[in-house]
Backbone as a ProteinNet text record, in pm:
[ID]
protein_1_A
[PRIMARY]
MSISIYSNIKITLFFIVSIFLIRINSQPTHDIFGSCHGGGKDDEYKSQTDINKAITQLISNASNTYFSNISTGSGSDQFNALYYCRYDFSLQTCKSRVESAFEIARSCLLNKESDRYFEECMIYYSNNTISTEREGMSRMATSGGRNLTVEEQSNFRQILDKTISNLTNNVNLEFNNSSRIFATTSEKYSSTETLYAIGQCNPYIPSTNCEIFSIGS
[TERTIARY]
-2155.2	-2050.7	-1949.9	-1793.3	-1739	-1666.2	-1659.5	-1548.8	-1423	-1306.9	-1175.6	-1129.7	-993.7	-977.2	-790	-764.5	-658.9	-566.4	-412.1	-318	-177.9	-181.5	-43.2	69.8	87.1	172.6	327.4	427.6	505.8	529.2	525	521.4	617.4	652.8	751.4	714.6	809.8	745	795.2	852.6	874.2	752.1	651.3	582.8	422.8	342.9	241.2	107.1	-31	-69.3	-240.2	-325.8	-427.4	-496.1	-652	-733.3	-894.7	-991	-1141.1	-1189	-1259.7	-1477.6	-1546.9	-1581.1	-1682.2	-1791.8	-1865.5	-2037.9	-1985.3	-2017	-2022.5	-2100.3	-1997.5	-2040.7	-2015.4	-1963.2	-1938.9	-1807.6	-1766.5	-1635.9	-1561.8	-1426.6	-1360.2	-1382.4	-1385.8	-1393.1	-1274.3	-1249.5	-1119.7	-1111.5	-1146.1	-1171.3	-937.9	-960.7	-853.2	-864.9	-758.5	-724	-584.9	-537.5	-381.3	-368.7	-236.1	-240.9	-153.7	-144.8	-18.5	46.2	153.2	233.5	286	296.5	360.8	275.9	318.2	271.5	307.8	279.9	303.9	457.5	484.4	575.7	703.4	729.8	909.1	885.7	725	750.5	697.7	658.8	652.4	748.7	740.1	850	852.7	1014.4	1001.9	1046.5	1067.7	1116	998.5	889	772.1	828.4	838.1	919.6	976.2	1097.3	1176.6	1105	990.3	909.3	828.3	752.3	673.8	707	827	932.3	949.9	955.9	1002.5	840	755.1	625.5	596	604.6	551.1	668.1	794.2	865.4	844.8	748.6	751.6	556.4	508.4	399.7	449.1	565.7	601.9	648.5	736.6	769	683.1	606.8	431.1	397.7	434.4	381.7	468.8	581.9	730.8	728.4	698.6	752.8	672.2	622.9	547	610.2	744.7	804.2	884.8	904.9	1019.2	1010	1123	1130.8	1254.1	1242	1305	1351.6	1461	1485.8	1518.6	1486.1	1515	1548.8	1617.8	1654	1763.8	1722.2	1856.3	1804.8	1879.1	1832.2	1724.6	1665.3	1518.2	1410.1	1477.1	1382.1	1408.2	1411.2	1451.2	1355.1	1313	1212.3	1207	1190.2	1189.7	1048.8	1038.7	877.1	892.9	818.2	831.7	635.3	620	505.3	507.8	450.5	428.8	277.3	275	180	150	6.9	-20.3	40.7	88.6	152.2	73.3	-53.9	-212.3	-292.1	-212	-294.6	-239	-228.2	-194.5	-111	-8	93.7	-1.5	-117.1	-226.3	-288.9	-339.4	-398	-241.2	-189.4	-76	-65.2	-37.3	39.6	-107.4	-228.6	-368.2	-398.5	-412.3	-388.6	-264.1	-123.8	-28.7	-87.9	-107.5	-91.9	-231.8	-339.5	-457	-391.5	-316.5	-292.8	-211.3	-88.9	-29.5	-101.8	-230.1	-263.2	-366.2	-428.1	-453	-348.8	-241.9	-129.6	-42.9	-102.5	-13.1	-69.4	-215.3	-248.3	-158.4	-91.4	-48.9	116.6	139.3	291	324.3	210	261.7	313.7	311.7	346	455.8	572.5	715	688.7	557.5	572.8	425	364.5	251	230.7	142.5	141.2	-25.3	-72.6	-192.3	-216.9	-313.2	-354.6	-446.1	-474.9	-557.3	-529.7	-648.3	-642.7	-548.8	-521.3	-412.3	-236.6	-232.3	-110.8	-127.8	27.9	72	127	126.2	222.1	313.9	414.9	486.7	591.6	579.6	713.7	746.7	868.7	900.8	1040.8	1050.7	1200.4	1316.2	1253.7	1382.1	1369.6	1513.9	1567.3	1459.3	1427.3	1288.9	1415	1380.8	1447	1369.5	1452	1355.9	1218.8	1230.8	1110.6	1057.2	924.9	909.5	800.8	807.7	725.9	570.5	472.4	378.6	260.3	311.4	244.3	103.7	-3.3	-123.6	-155.6	-222.1	-291.1	-388.6	-469.3	-603.7	-679.8	-833.8	-883.6	-1041	-1088.6	-1214.3	-1350.8	-1444.9	-1591.6	-1640	-1584.6	-1590.6	-1759.9	-1783	-1914.4	-2010.2	-1947.8	-2103.4	-2079.8	-2186.7	-2172.4	-2192	-2080.4	-2083.9	-2118.5	-2188.2	-2218.9	-2101.3	-2097.7	-1991.4	-1954.8	-2087.8	-2040.2	-1965.3	-1984.2	-1985	-1802	-1787.7	-1669.6	-1571.8	-1576.1	-1514.2	-1488.3	-1609.6	-1580.9	-1454.6	-1453.1	-1432.6	-1322.5	-1242.8	-1064.3	-1031.4	-1119.2	-1037.5	-1005.5	-1131.5	-1109.5	-969.4	-926.4	-843.8	-675.8	-667	-578.8	-495.2	-645.9	-635.6	-582.9	-648.2	-613	-455.2	-420.5	-325.7	-177.2	-184.2	-140.4	-65.8	-195.3	-203.1	-122.6	-151	-108.4	57.1	98	255.5	318.7	227.5	298.6	324.6	165.4	190.8	283	273.7	379.1	544.7	585.9	684.7	724.7	634.2	629.6	645.2	601.4	638.4	718.2	802.2	890.1	1024	1043	1139.4	1138.3	978	1039.6	981.7	933.8	887.2	925.9	925	956.3	810.7	729.6	602.7	646.4	612.7	690.6	542.4	451.7	301	218.7	116.2	81.9	-98.5	-169.2	-326.4	-404.2	-467.1	-554.1	-700.4	-782	-918.9	-975.2	-1032	-1122.4	-1282.4	-1360	-1522.2	-1568.3	-1614.8	-1711.6	-1840.2	-1911	-2037.7	-2094.3	-2252.3	-2261.3	-2248	-2227.9	-2255.2	-2116.5	-1995.1	-1929.1	-1803.4	-1725.7	-1580.4	-1448.1	-1332.3	-1277.6	-1123.2	-1074.5	-999	-880.4	-786.2	-613.6	-506.3	-392.2	-321.5	-203.5	-68.4	60.6	175.4	259.7	356	532.7	603.9	756.4	802.3	879.8	976.2	1038.3	1063.3	1160	1332.9	1323.1	1458.8	1507.1	1457.8	1510.2	1519.4	1645	1654.2	1538.2	1518.7	1409.4	1382.3	1505.2	1538.7	1466.2	1450.3	1408.6	1316.6	1277	1087.2	995.4	1087.1	1068.3	994.7	1101.7	1135.5	1016.6	1041.8	949.6	770.5	743.6	601.4	521.2	636.7	562.4	566.8	676.9	630	510.2	450.3	330	201
471.7	491	419.9	363.7	285.5	366.1	310	404.2	365.9	441.1	421	475.3	354.4	391.7	466.6	550.5	561.9	659.5	552.7	631.2	621.5	767	802.9	767.7	663.1	578.7	581.9	495.9	452.9	352.1	281.8	172.1	230.8	134	99.6	90.2	103.1	108.6	-82.9	-123.8	-290.8	-336.3	-306.3	-412.7	-334.3	-445.2	-372.5	-435.9	-391	-433.8	-416.1	-481.1	-485.8	-557.8	-480.4	-503.5	-467.9	-548.6	-501.1	-610.1	-564.8	-649.3	-653.1	-761.5	-835.3	-876.8	-883.1	-977.7	-1129.5	-1269.2	-1356.1	-1354.4	-1428.4	-1426.1	-1310	-1231.9	-1043	-1085.1	-980.3	-967.5	-799.1	-793.9	-696	-616	-487	-338	-315.6	-218.1	-161.9	-2.4	26.7	176.3	199.6	295.6	403.5	496.5	532.9	680.4	712.2	811.1	897.4	1055.5	1098.1	1186.9	1288.1	1367.5	1456.5	1584.8	1606.9	1656.2	1779.2	1874.4	2021.4	2103.9	2202.9	2250.3	2368.5	2424.8	2600.4	2558	2643.8	2739.5	2623.8	2615	2577.2	2413.3	2341.9	2217.2	2178.5	2259	2145.8	2115.7	1982.3	1908.4	1973.3	2018.5	2073.2	2009.5	1831.5	1749.3	1671.3	1696.6	1590.6	1455.4	1517.6	1376.3	1289.4	1306.8	1193.7	1156.4	1177.4	1147.3	1046.9	1111.7	973.4	874.8	902.4	790.5	707.5	729.2	634.4	578	669	618.7	452.5	541.1	437.3	276.6	308.2	212.6	141.8	218.1	73.2	32.4	54.2	32.5	-150.1	-80	-216.6	-298.1	-271.4	-374	-436.7	-402.3	-478.5	-602.9	-582.4	-745.4	-845.7	-835.4	-917.1	-957.2	-890.7	-827.2	-702.8	-823.6	-713.7	-627.6	-569.8	-449.7	-367.8	-301.5	-229.7	-48.1	-12.5	129.1	188	333.4	353	536.8	628.7	717.2	794.4	899.7	1005.3	1152.7	1216.6	1353.9	1428.7	1491.6	1531.8	1654.3	1703	1782.7	1789.2	1869.7	1916.5	1890.4	1855.7	1792.3	1675.1	1582.8	1422.3	1374.5	1289.7	1195.8	1008.1	998.7	850.7	764.4	651	633.8	459.8	429.7	264	188.4	83.5	55.1	-79.6	-145.9	-274.6	-305.1	-419.3	-531.2	-639.6	-634.6	-799.7	-885	-1014.6	-1130.3	-1266.9	-1165.6	-1292	-1268	-1196.2	-1169.2	-1157.8	-1209.1	-1198.6	-1071.6	-1100.8	-976.6	-907.3	-941.4	-872.3	-820.9	-848.6	-706.5	-645.1	-672.6	-574.9	-476.2	-484.3	-443.4	-293.5	-345.9	-274.2	-199.7	-182.5	-169.9	-71.4	-61.5	22.8	117.2	106.8	172	279	239	310.3	406.8	391.1	444.5	542.1	548	645.6	700.7	691.2	771.5	859.8	843	906.7	1009	988.1	1001.2	1119.9	1136.1	1258.2	1374.9	1388.9	1472.1	1496.9	1467.5	1523.1	1591.5	1584.9	1642.9	1747	1833	1961.8	1972.5	1869	1824.5	1759.8	1720.1	1675.1	1550.6	1477.8	1354.2	1326.5	1211.9	1136.8	986.4	978.8	773.3	785.8	643.9	596.3	453.4	459.5	279.3	253.1	119.8	-8.6	-105	-132.2	-278.3	-363.9	-370.6	-457.3	-418.6	-321.9	-205.2	-113.8	-35.7	52.4	129.2	295.1	375	452.8	498.2	607.1	719.1	832	912	991.5	1076.4	1182.9	1270.7	1360	1418.6	1367.7	1325.6	1319.8	1124.6	1154	950.5	901.8	742.1	683.5	621.3	587.2	526.5	374.3	309.1	194.9	220.9	351.6	334.7	527.1	551.4	682.4	675.3	847.4	872.9	886	872.9	931	880.1	747.2	701.6	623.9	614.4	595.9	448.4	387.7	216.3	217.6	197.1	183.3	-2.3	74.9	-21	0.7	-70.5	-43.9	-135.1	-64.5	-173.9	-227.6	-204.6	-275.1	-211.9	-64.3	-34.3	30.3	-64.2	4.8	100.9	170.4	227.2	208	245.9	187.7	310.9	262.6	323.5	378.3	473.6	478.2	354	273	163.3	70.8	16.8	-51.7	-31.4	132.3	127.5	142	99.6	90.6	-71	-153.2	-296.8	-300.3	-240.9	-274.9	-247.3	-104.2	-99.7	-193.6	-287.4	-341.1	-479.3	-531.4	-621.3	-599.6	-522.3	-427.7	-479	-421.4	-449.6	-585.3	-649.3	-819.3	-865.5	-831.4	-884.9	-853.6	-720.2	-652.6	-734.5	-804.9	-842.7	-998.1	-1060.4	-1175.4	-1209.5	-1111.4	-1112.4	-1075.1	-1001.9	-959.5	-1162.9	-1189.3	-1342.7	-1433.3	-1444.5	-1531.7	-1475.1	-1312.8	-1275.2	-1310	-1317.3	-1345.6	-1475.6	-1620.1	-1730.7	-1753.4	-1743.1	-1735.4	-1702.3	-1632.2	-1543	-1594.7	-1629	-1749.7	-1838.4	-1913.5	-2141.2	-2131.3	-2051	-2089.1	-1983.5	-2011.7	-1886.5	-1823.5	-1828.9	-1752.1	-1633.2	-1534.6	-1349.2	-1269.6	-1349.5	-1284.6	-1400.2	-1357.6	-1412.7	-1353.5	-1442.3	-1366.9	-1420.1	-1343.9	-1380.8	-1333.5	-1393.6	-1334.4	-1337.2	-1231.8	-1245.3	-1210.1	-1293.6	-1291.4	-1187.1	-1063.6	-963.2	-958.6	-1045.2	-1058.4	-1159.5	-1240.5	-1356.3	-1356.2	-1237.1	-1222.8	-1153.8	-1115.2	-1049.6	-1049.2	-1094.5	-1108.4	-1025.9	-1011.1	-895.3	-943.2	-945.5	-1022.3	-963.6	-994.1	-902.6	-991	-921.4	-980.7	-889.2	-925.8	-843.7	-920.3	-842.2	-933.6	-824.4	-886.6	-814.8	-787.5	-741.4	-724.3	-831.2	-933.7	-1020.3	-985.8	-862.8	-845.7	-789.7	-802.5	-731.9	-874.5	-891.8	-959.1	-1023.9	-1158.4	-1191.4	-1111.1	-1035.6	-976.9	-832.5	-787.6	-646.2	-686.7	-797	-814.9	-805.9	-880.6	-895.3	-725.2	-680.7	-558.3	-456.9	-489.9	-369.3	-397.5	-500	-549.4	-490.7	-568.4	-522.9	-335.1	-267.6	-128.9	-99.9	-173	-142.9	-105.7
191.4	195	287.5	276.3	394	446.3	552.2	682.5	648.5	666	611.2	739.8	803.9	940	928.3	921.6	884.2	1011.1	1030.5	1162.4	1098.4	1148.5	1111.2	1191.8	1164.3	1249.8	1136.5	1180.5	1158.4	1048.4	988.3	881.8	785.1	722.2	598.8	448	390.5	276.2	212.5	299.1	245.4	369.6	420.5	456.5	430.1	349.5	310.6	375.8	446.7	462.5	417.3	411.6	327.3	424.2	476.2	565.6	445.8	487.4	480.5	533.2	567.6	604.9	492.6	422.4	368.7	417.1	338.4	384.8	319.3	355.9	307.4	192.1	60.1	-66.3	-106.3	-49.7	-133.5	-202.5	-318.1	-357	-280	-218.6	-199.9	-317.9	-243	-311.5	-351.8	-442.5	-519	-437.9	-353.6	-294.8	-313	-364.1	-385	-249.4	-274.8	-172	-192.8	-116.8	-147.4	-117.6	-136.9	-91.4	-189.3	-217.2	-259.1	-169.5	-179.3	-89	-104.6	-83.3	-75.4	-174.1	-300	-382.9	-438.8	-532.5	-541.9	-644.8	-710.6	-813.5	-800.1	-666.5	-620.8	-613	-627.4	-597.6	-712.8	-875.4	-951.2	-995.8	-1140.3	-1151.3	-1325.8	-1364.5	-1491.2	-1602.1	-1571.4	-1682.2	-1640.9	-1726.7	-1751.1	-1818.5	-1962.3	-2038.5	-1976.6	-1879.5	-1798.1	-1713.6	-1633	-1566.5	-1644.3	-1745	-1813.4	-1847.3	-1877.8	-1914.4	-1833.6	-1683	-1591.4	-1556.8	-1564.5	-1531.1	-1604.1	-1729.3	-1837.8	-1809.7	-1765.7	-1753.5	-1608.4	-1534.6	-1386.1	-1433	-1509.7	-1617.9	-1601.3	-1693.8	-1797.9	-1728.2	-1587.8	-1508.9	-1420.2	-1410.2	-1308.9	-1386.3	-1528	-1605.6	-1533.8	-1488.6	-1462.4	-1340.5	-1243.2	-1113.7	-1043.2	-927.8	-782.3	-760.7	-707.3	-650.1	-757.7	-771.4	-842.2	-832.8	-850.6	-792.3	-915.6	-957.3	-1050.8	-1013.2	-1105.6	-1006.2	-1166.5	-1167.3	-1298.7	-1279.8	-1377.5	-1328.7	-1197.9	-1157.5	-1068.8	-929	-882.7	-787.4	-736.9	-715.7	-671.1	-758	-910.1	-985	-997.8	-901.2	-922.9	-877.9	-953.9	-928.8	-926.3	-728.4	-747.9	-709.7	-746.2	-770.7	-791.6	-692.4	-660.8	-689.9	-701	-654.4	-622.8	-525.1	-438.2	-449.2	-512.3	-535.6	-435.4	-410.7	-336.3	-385.1	-373.9	-393.6	-411.8	-408.8	-416.1	-513.7	-596.1	-703.5	-823.4	-904.4	-1042.5	-1143	-1183	-1227.4	-1324	-1376.1	-1465.2	-1363.8	-1283	-1205	-1155	-1163.5	-1060.6	-1162.2	-1317.3	-1383.2	-1405.5	-1411.8	-1424.8	-1308	-1161.8	-1077.7	-1105.6	-1120.4	-1112.3	-1212.4	-1328.2	-1477.3	-1387.7	-1358.5	-1331.1	-1171.5	-1112.2	-978.4	-1052.2	-1127.5	-1172.1	-1293.4	-1350	-1404.4	-1347.7	-1225.7	-1141.8	-1040.1	-985.2	-962.5	-1034.5	-1196.7	-1246.9	-1279.5	-1151.8	-1152.6	-1030	-949	-834	-869.4	-1019.4	-1055.9	-1059.3	-996.6	-944.2	-835.2	-743.1	-607	-646.4	-515.4	-549.5	-462.7	-398.6	-353.7	-307	-363.4	-343.4	-303.7	-288.7	-256.6	-298.6	-368.5	-401.4	-359.2	-311.2	-277.1	-338	-368.6	-419.1	-250.6	-277.9	-249.4	-276.4	-428.5	-451.2	-436.2	-471.7	-442.7	-408.8	-418.6	-370.7	-472	-502.9	-555.7	-468.8	-482.8	-420.3	-493.9	-481.7	-576.4	-496.2	-525.8	-434.9	-532.5	-480.5	-522.5	-404	-319.6	-206.2	-249.7	-195	-188	-123.6	-169.2	-93	12.9	122.3	201.9	266	347.7	405.1	469.1	542.1	595	593.7	629.7	599.9	714.2	787.4	848.8	818.5	845.1	818	699.1	644.8	573.2	697.7	548.4	661.1	618.3	718.9	727.7	730.9	632.5	578.7	638.6	701.1	648.3	615.8	510.3	476.8	536.8	530.2	608.7	475.6	355.3	243.7	165.8	222	154.9	242.2	361.5	494.3	560.4	602.4	728	855.2	961.8	1054.5	1171.3	1215.5	1397	1469.6	1528.3	1702.2	1742.4	1748.9	1895.8	1766.8	1627	1570.9	1497.1	1545.6	1519.7	1645.7	1725.2	1795.2	1834.7	1773.6	1749	1667.2	1505.8	1431.1	1497.3	1540	1552.9	1666.9	1769.7	1858.3	1791.2	1669.7	1578.2	1516.4	1473.1	1364.7	1404.8	1530.7	1630.8	1635.2	1654.6	1685.1	1580.4	1422.4	1278.9	1253.9	1269.9	1232.6	1357.8	1461.8	1532.6	1442.3	1491.8	1412.1	1308.7	1191.3	1070.9	1095.5	1141.7	1198.2	1222.7	1337.2	1358.7	1187	1168.8	1074	931.4	933.3	776.4	836.7	952.6	1022.5	1002.2	1034.3	1025.3	899.3	782.7	657.4	591.7	638.7	570.9	592.7	732.3	782.8	738.3	742.6	726.2	537.2	496.7	367.6	239.5	137.8	14.6	1	81.6	88.9	163.8	50	173	181.2	154.9	247.6	358.6	453.3	491.4	484.2	508.9	549.2	703.4	712.4	881.5	838.6	922.6	886.2	1045.2	1082.6	1232.1	1200.8	1273.3	1272.1	1308.2	1219.4	1268.3	1286.4	1244.4	1288.4	1232.7	1195.4	1170.3	1052.1	936.6	825.9	701.4	830.7	801.2	850.6	790.1	827.1	748.2	846.4	836.7	791.3	658.8	588.6	592	578.8	607.2	538.4	472.8	371.3	420.7	475.8	491.5	441.3	323.7	314.7	292.6	279.5	331.6	172	160.3	20.5	11.8	-65.9	-86.5	-52.5	-129.8	-83.8	38.7	79.4	257.8	313.9	443.8	501.8	614.6	632.8	710.8	865.9	904.1	1029.6	1064.1	912.8	896.8	847.6	818.4	812.6	912	971.5	1148.4	1231.1	1182.6	1251.9	1230.6	1095.1	1016.9	1032.5	1012.8	1031.4	1210.3	1279.8	1427.3	1419.4	1357.1	1373.5	1313.4	1216.8	1156.9	1230.3
[MASK]
+++++++++++++++++++++++++++++++++++++++++++++++++++++++++++++++++++++++++++++++++++++++++++++++++++++++++++++++++++++++++++++++++++++++++++++++++++++++++++++++++++++++++++++++++++++++++++++++++++++++++++++++++++++++++

């Protein structure tokens, strides 16, 4: 089992961070995690047909773009959704992961808010307007399938904080100085393992907002 570290911190929908610890010559895992919020009769969506059409449209959009959002319905039955894929993967991978994530999220449609994460993408939906930032989204780091001792967990957290700091600087430099909107960094964890991280900003926001949001993550 891999250990996942969550922080209920302020992180924006426009800055995505993916971090994973892997052994040399191994491949990153595709661990998924997420949550459903709410529940009960008052939280059930009544118009499943419109929601299914919206999800189908988002999955189709993932063939052509790494970020897309959509809204349908009205009032308490409004369905607002988005996905955001990492730019270092192909659009084919993006579409595949978005489709898988929404298939899992369908089990949450009795709830009016859910988020789902792959290492390659994230999706989010809510009956509330999706703002530029949201409290309580989780930052995730995975040890790539290996159990960590208490001492190793402490060391992992220290390296994680250093990695996030370096990543933030790299993303802001890339966003301001080139057409790239994502950046990567890595830190040595042991003689055989390395912590890799990627961060990116939504290309549709100003670079100043990217800097503010990424520092907040």
